[in-house]
ZADO-1210 file (C-alpha; in nm, 4 decimals, padded with zeros to 6 digits):
<atoms>
<atom x="00.0150" y="00.0218" z="00.0093" code="MET" pos="1"/>
<atom x="00.1400" y="00.3186" z="-00.1265" code="ALA" pos="2"/>
<atom x="00.1876" y="00.5980" z="00.1829" code="THR" pos="3"/>
<atom x="00.0336" y="00.9500" z="00.0926" code="LEU" pos="4"/>
<atom x="00.3254" y="01.2103" z="00.1287" code="GLU" pos="5"/>
<atom x="00.2588" y="01.4578" z="00.4358" code="ASN" pos="6"/>
<atom x="00.1832" y="01.7938" z="00.2694" code="PRO" pos="7"/>
<atom x="00.3370" y="01.9658" z="00.5976" code="PHE" pos="8"/>
<atom x="00.6847" y="01.7586" z="00.5653" code="GLU" pos="9"/>
<atom x="00.6792" y="01.8710" z="00.2152" code="LYS" pos="10"/>
<atom x="00.6054" y="02.2734" z="00.2634" code="VAL" pos="11"/>
<atom x="00.8251" y="02.3203" z="00.6216" code="ARG" pos="12"/>
<atom x="01.1376" y="02.3027" z="00.4409" code="PRO" pos="13"/>
<atom x="01.0521" y="02.5904" z="00.1981" code="LYS" pos="14"/>
<atom x="00.9252" y="02.7799" z="00.4595" code="MET" pos="15"/>
<atom x="01.2204" y="02.7425" z="00.6536" code="VAL" pos="16"/>
<atom x="01.4575" y="02.8259" z="00.4043" code="ALA" pos="17"/>
<atom x="01.2503" y="03.1114" z="00.2897" code="ALA" pos="18"/>
<atom x="01.2466" y="03.2797" z="00.6446" code="ARG" pos="19"/>
<atom x="01.6285" y="03.2007" z="00.6816" code="LEU" pos="20"/>
<atom x="01.6616" y="03.4123" z="00.3564" code="GLU" pos="21"/>
<atom x="01.4995" y="03.6935" z="00.5212" code="PHE" pos="22"/>
<atom x="01.6680" y="03.6815" z="00.8396" code="ILE" pos="23"/>
<atom x="01.9839" y="03.6447" z="00.6537" code="GLY" pos="24"/>
<atom x="01.9255" y="03.9674" z="00.4740" code="GLN" pos="25"/>
<atom x="01.8114" y="04.1381" z="00.7949" code="LEU" pos="26"/>
<atom x="02.1533" y="04.0351" z="00.9507" code="ALA" pos="27"/>
<atom x="02.3460" y="04.2318" z="00.7041" code="THR" pos="28"/>
<atom x="02.1982" y="04.5741" z="00.8359" code="PHE" pos="29"/>
<atom x="02.3848" y="04.7531" z="01.1113" code="SER" pos="30"/>
<atom x="02.1882" y="04.8394" z="01.4045" code="LYS" pos="31"/>
<atom x="02.1191" y="05.2286" z="01.2774" code="ASP" pos="32"/>
<atom x="02.0471" y="05.0840" z="00.9240" code="GLU" pos="33"/>
<atom x="01.7607" y="04.8560" z="01.0846" code="VAL" pos="34"/>
<atom x="01.5454" y="05.1370" z="01.1844" code="THR" pos="35"/>
<atom x="01.6272" y="05.3603" z="00.8832" code="ARG" pos="36"/>
<atom x="01.3459" y="05.3919" z="00.6573" code="GLU" pos="37"/>
<atom x="01.4951" y="05.4010" z="00.2858" code="PRO" pos="38"/>
<atom x="01.2600" y="05.6460" z="00.1126" code="GLY" pos="39"/>
<atom x="00.9176" y="05.8081" z="00.1508" code="GLU" pos="40"/>
<atom x="00.6607" y="05.5420" z="00.2030" code="ASP" pos="41"/>
<atom x="00.8983" y="05.2640" z="00.2318" code="GLU" pos="42"/>
<atom x="00.9283" y="05.0579" z="00.5204" code="TRP" pos="43"/>
<atom x="01.2469" y="05.0076" z="00.7236" code="SER" pos="44"/>
<atom x="01.4003" y="04.6415" z="00.7499" code="PRO" pos="45"/>
<atom x="01.2811" y="04.6628" z="01.1200" code="LEU" pos="46"/>
<atom x="00.9171" y="04.7333" z="01.0012" code="GLN" pos="47"/>
<atom x="00.9363" y="04.4526" z="00.7273" code="LEU" pos="48"/>
<atom x="01.0346" y="04.2055" z="00.9675" code="ALA" pos="49"/>
<atom x="00.7236" y="04.3255" z="01.1932" code="HIS" pos="50"/>
<atom x="00.5288" y="04.2863" z="00.8724" code="HIS" pos="51"/>
<atom x="00.6394" y="03.9375" z="00.8505" code="LEU" pos="52"/>
<atom x="00.5229" y="03.8921" z="01.2275" code="TYR" pos="53"/>
<atom x="00.1835" y="04.0265" z="01.1596" code="ILE" pos="54"/>
<atom x="00.1508" y="03.8236" z="00.8534" code="ALA" pos="55"/>
<atom x="00.1926" y="03.4878" z="01.0100" code="ASP" pos="56"/>
<atom x="-00.0505" y="03.5691" z="01.2771" code="GLY" pos="57"/>
<atom x="-00.3202" y="03.6528" z="00.9845" code="LEU" pos="58"/>
<atom x="-00.2148" y="03.3542" z="00.7753" code="ALA" pos="59"/>
<atom x="-00.3051" y="03.1298" z="01.0854" code="LEU" pos="60"/>
<atom x="-00.6281" y="03.2973" z="01.1386" code="GLU" pos="61"/>
<atom x="-00.6927" y="03.2234" z="00.7734" code="GLN" pos="62"/>
<atom x="-00.5985" y="02.8757" z="00.7868" code="MET" pos="63"/>
<atom x="-00.8176" y="02.8266" z="01.0687" code="GLN" pos="64"/>
<atom x="-01.1222" y="02.9768" z="00.8606" code="LEU" pos="65"/>
<atom x="-01.0398" y="02.7323" z="00.5931" code="VAL" pos="66"/>
<atom x="-01.0411" y="02.4193" z="00.8056" code="GLN" pos="67"/>
<atom x="-01.3461" y="02.5193" z="01.0108" code="ASN" pos="68"/>
<atom x="-01.5745" y="02.6711" z="00.6951" code="GLU" pos="69"/>
<atom x="-01.6789" y="02.4880" z="00.3817" code="ASP" pos="70"/>
<atom x="-01.5044" y="02.7027" z="00.0993" code="ASN" pos="71"/>
<atom x="-01.4764" y="03.0292" z="00.3298" code="PRO" pos="72"/>
<atom x="-01.4228" y="03.3741" z="00.1224" code="LEU" pos="73"/>
<atom x="-01.0899" y="03.4785" z="00.2602" code="LEU" pos="74"/>
<atom x="-00.9731" y="03.8628" z="00.3284" code="ALA" pos="75"/>
<atom x="-00.7736" y="04.0211" z="00.1025" code="ASN" pos="76"/>
<atom x="-00.4423" y="03.9800" z="00.2954" code="LEU" pos="77"/>
<atom x="-00.2386" y="04.1540" z="00.0222" code="ASP" pos="78"/>
<atom x="-00.4185" y="04.4908" z="00.1491" code="GLU" pos="79"/>
<atom x="-00.5076" y="04.3612" z="00.4958" code="ASP" pos="80"/>
<atom x="-00.1626" y="04.2931" z="00.6380" code="THR" pos="81"/>
<atom x="00.0235" y="04.6096" z="00.5115" code="PRO" pos="82"/>
<atom x="-00.2921" y="04.8150" z="00.6573" code="ARG" pos="83"/>
<atom x="-00.2507" y="04.6438" z="01.0023" code="LEU" pos="84"/>
<atom x="00.1314" y="04.7054" z="01.0094" code="THR" pos="85"/>
<atom x="00.0955" y="05.0729" z="00.9696" code="ARG" pos="86"/>
<atom x="-00.1572" y="05.0961" z="01.2253" code="ALA" pos="87"/>
<atom x="-00.0014" y="04.8899" z="01.4810" code="SER" pos="88"/>
<atom x="00.2455" y="04.9889" z="01.7391" code="GLU" pos="89"/>
<atom x="00.6020" y="04.9901" z="01.6216" code="PRO" pos="90"/>
<atom x="00.8158" y="04.6873" z="01.7581" code="PRO" pos="91"/>
<atom x="01.0004" y="04.7662" z="02.0403" code="ALA" pos="92"/>
<atom x="01.3388" y="04.6008" z="01.9202" code="SER" pos="93"/>
<atom x="01.4888" y="04.4031" z="01.6659" code="LEU" pos="94"/>
<atom x="01.5240" y="04.1108" z="01.9439" code="ASP" pos="95"/>
<atom x="01.1673" y="04.1568" z="02.0112" code="ALA" pos="96"/>
<atom x="01.0341" y="04.1077" z="01.6624" code="VAL" pos="97"/>
<atom x="01.2658" y="03.8325" z="01.5737" code="LEU" pos="98"/>
<atom x="01.1320" y="03.6515" z="01.9125" code="ALA" pos="99"/>
<atom x="00.8010" y="03.7085" z="01.8063" code="GLY" pos="100"/>
<atom x="00.8303" y="03.5849" z="01.4579" code="MET" pos="101"/>
<atom x="00.9934" y="03.2802" z="01.5687" code="ALA" pos="102"/>
<atom x="00.7119" y="03.1868" z="01.7920" code="ALA" pos="103"/>
<atom x="00.4567" y="03.2993" z="01.5595" code="ARG" pos="104"/>
<atom x="00.5840" y="03.0591" z="01.2981" code="ARG" pos="105"/>
<atom x="00.6117" y="02.7520" z="01.5583" code="GLU" pos="106"/>
<atom x="00.2295" y="02.8273" z="01.6098" code="GLU" pos="107"/>
<atom x="00.2038" y="02.8121" z="01.2551" code="LEU" pos="108"/>
<atom x="00.3989" y="02.4841" z="01.2358" code="TYR" pos="109"/>
<atom x="00.2224" y="02.3142" z="01.5162" code="GLU" pos="110"/>
<atom x="-00.1375" y="02.3882" z="01.3475" code="TYR" pos="111"/>
<atom x="-00.0346" y="02.2482" z="01.0273" code="MET" pos="112"/>
<atom x="00.1808" y="01.9516" z="01.1445" code="ALA" pos="113"/>
<atom x="-00.1435" y="01.8261" z="01.3321" code="ASN" pos="114"/>
<atom x="-00.3794" y="01.8472" z="00.9932" code="LEU" pos="115"/>
<atom x="-00.4877" y="01.5270" z="00.8460" code="PRO" pos="116"/>
<atom x="-00.3862" y="01.5052" z="00.4815" code="VAL" pos="117"/>
<atom x="-00.7359" y="01.5348" z="00.3465" code="ASP" pos="118"/>
<atom x="-00.7099" y="01.8593" z="00.5263" code="ALA" pos="119"/>
<atom x="-00.4559" y="02.0370" z="00.2965" code="TRP" pos="120"/>
<atom x="-00.7137" y="01.9570" z="-00.0027" code="GLU" pos="121"/>
<atom x="-00.9703" y="02.1798" z="00.1514" code="ARG" pos="122"/>
<atom x="-01.1269" y="02.4530" z="-00.0829" code="PRO" pos="123"/>
<atom x="-01.1309" y="02.8295" z="-00.0288" code="LEU" pos="124"/>
<atom x="-01.2064" y="03.1313" z="-00.2357" code="ARG" pos="125"/>
<atom x="-00.9696" y="03.4261" z="-00.2307" code="HIS" pos="126"/>
<atom x="-01.0883" y="03.7839" z="-00.3619" code="PRO" pos="127"/>
<atom x="-00.7918" y="03.8188" z="-00.6181" code="ASN" pos="128"/>
<atom x="-00.6687" y="03.4772" z="-00.6569" code="TRP" pos="129"/>
<atom x="-01.0300" y="03.2998" z="-00.7179" code="GLY" pos="130"/>
<atom x="-01.0843" y="02.9355" z="-00.5976" code="GLN" pos="131"/>
<atom x="-00.7623" y="02.7540" z="-00.4336" code="LEU" pos="132"/>
<atom x="-00.7115" y="02.4665" z="-00.2026" code="LYS" pos="133"/>
<atom x="-00.5299" y="02.5067" z="00.1379" code="PHE" pos="134"/>
<atom x="-00.1991" y="02.3606" z="00.0145" code="TYR" pos="135"/>
<atom x="-00.1836" y="02.6799" z="-00.2219" code="GLN" pos="136"/>
<atom x="-00.2882" y="02.9446" z="00.0441" code="LEU" pos="137"/>
<atom x="00.0216" y="02.7593" z="00.2506" code="VAL" pos="138"/>
<atom x="00.2596" y="02.7983" z="-00.0167" code="ASN" pos="139"/>
<atom x="00.2112" y="03.1923" z="-00.0384" code="VAL" pos="140"/>
<atom x="00.4028" y="03.1936" z="00.2853" code="LEU" pos="141"/>
<atom x="00.7549" y="03.1255" z="00.1635" code="PRO" pos="142"/>
<atom x="00.6762" y="03.3135" z="-00.1410" code="ALA" pos="143"/>
<atom x="00.5813" y="03.6160" z="00.0849" code="HIS" pos="144"/>
<atom x="00.9141" y="03.5767" z="00.2856" code="ASP" pos="145"/>
<atom x="01.1199" y="03.5622" z="-00.0330" code="ARG" pos="146"/>
<atom x="00.9829" y="03.8561" z="-00.1782" code="THR" pos="147"/>
<atom x="01.0671" y="04.0667" z="00.1394" code="HIS" pos="148"/>
<atom x="01.4115" y="03.9167" z="00.1846" code="ALA" pos="149"/>
<atom x="01.4769" y="04.0489" z="-00.1963" code="GLN" pos="150"/>
<atom x="01.3297" y="04.3736" z="-00.0615" code="GLN" pos="151"/>
<atom x="01.5892" y="04.3895" z="00.1899" code="LEU" pos="152"/>
<atom x="01.8729" y="04.3173" z="-00.0464" code="ALA" pos="153"/>
<atom x="01.7483" y="04.5904" z="-00.2529" code="ASN" pos="154"/>
<atom x="01.7475" y="04.8369" z="00.0715" code="ILE" pos="155"/>
<atom x="02.0920" y="04.7270" z="00.1519" code="LYS" pos="156"/>
<atom x="02.2294" y="04.8073" z="-00.1772" code="ALA" pos="157"/>
<atom x="02.0658" y="05.1630" z="-00.1583" code="LYS" pos="158"/>
<atom x="02.2733" y="05.1667" z="00.1501" code="TYR" pos="159"/>
<atom x="02.5913" y="05.0917" z="00.0122" code="SER" pos="160"/>
</atoms>
């Protein structure tokens, strides 16, 4: 009998690698650079890290919604996450944000690790992307981290 591949074990390495890529880029900034905004309407590296912390919290809420409702229409996190990041209290320190990011990511991992294989096929509707499955929603997270890692690399290039 063939065993089904565990979707969490498939996505976790991608999520870890993308997050490490982001943190690696973040580590290239000096203490002063991490809080400096690179331009008007651009976030500092610290704000980008805080944004990922907020995004992970919202992602967990959306994942739970998909598992608890039939084919839910999700919020547009492309708009909600930046809005909530701007509206939230600025992070106290880089260490505080990194600790929060690690804790939130562990919550996500724990939640996903405990899902049965068939839960990864649950349908959802996204306002921009249309009909999706749960595993497709999860795969947005490493892509989001990589996007912001590249953004950090671009900011660092401006500072050099």
